[in-house]
C-alpha positions in Angstrom: 4.9 1.0 -8.9 5.4 3.8 -7.3 4.5 7.3 -8.9 7.5 9.9 -9.4 6.3 11.8 -6.5 6.3 9.0 -4.2 9.6 7.8 -5.1 10.9 11.6 -4.6 9.3 11.7 -1.4 11.1 8.3 -0.2 14.5 9.8 -1.1 14.0 12.6 0.7 12.7 11.1 3.6 14.5 10.2 6.8 15.1 6.8 8.3 12.6 5.6 10.8 9.0 6.8 11.0 8.9 9.3 8.3 10.0 6.7 5.6 7.4 4.1 7.1 4.9 6.9 6.5 5.8 7.5 3.0 5.8 3.3 2.2 2.3 3.5 4.1 0.9 5.9 1.8 2.3 4.1 -1.6 0.6 0.6 -0.1 -2.9 2.4 0.7 -2.7 4.0 -2.6 -2.0 0.2 -4.4 -4.6 -1.2 -2.2 -7.4 0.4 -3.1 -6.6 0.4 -6.9 -6.7 -3.6 -6.5 -9.8 -3.5 -4.1 -11.6 -1.6 -7.3 -10.2 -3.8 -9.8 -11.7 -6.9 -7.9 -14.9 -5.1 -7.2 -15.5 -4.3 -10.9 -14.9 -8.1 -11.8 -17.7 -8.8 -9.6 -15.2 -10.4 -6.3 -17.6 -10.7 -3.7 -15.2 -11.2 -0.9 -13.4 -8.6 1.2 -9.9 -8.6 0.6 -7.8 -8.1 4.3 -4.0 -6.8 3.3 -1.7 -7.1 6.7 -1.3 -4.1 8.0 2.3 -4.4 9.5 3.5 -4.7 6.2 2.3 -1.8 4.8 5.0 0.3 6.9 7.7 -1.6 4.8 5.8 -0.6 1.7 4.6 -4.3 1.2 0.9 -5.7 0.3 -0.1 -9.1 1.9 -3.3 -10.4 2.1 -4.3 -11.4 5.9 -6.1 -14.8 6.6 -9.8 -13.8 7.9 
C-alpha cells in the first residue's frame, strides 16, 4: 500500500531508526486515510492505533 516514493525511501534508508521513521510515516498516512474513510461512513467511535507497531510499518487497533 506504499507509494513509489515511499518504497524508494525505504530501500534507500539505513537499517535502524532511519528505516523505522520511513515506516512510521507510511503508517501515519494510511491511518489518516482509514480515519477519513470511517468518518465519511459516519463512524462515531474514535479509532486508536497501536503506536509501537507503526515503527514496524503495521497498523493494529489498540484496545481503549
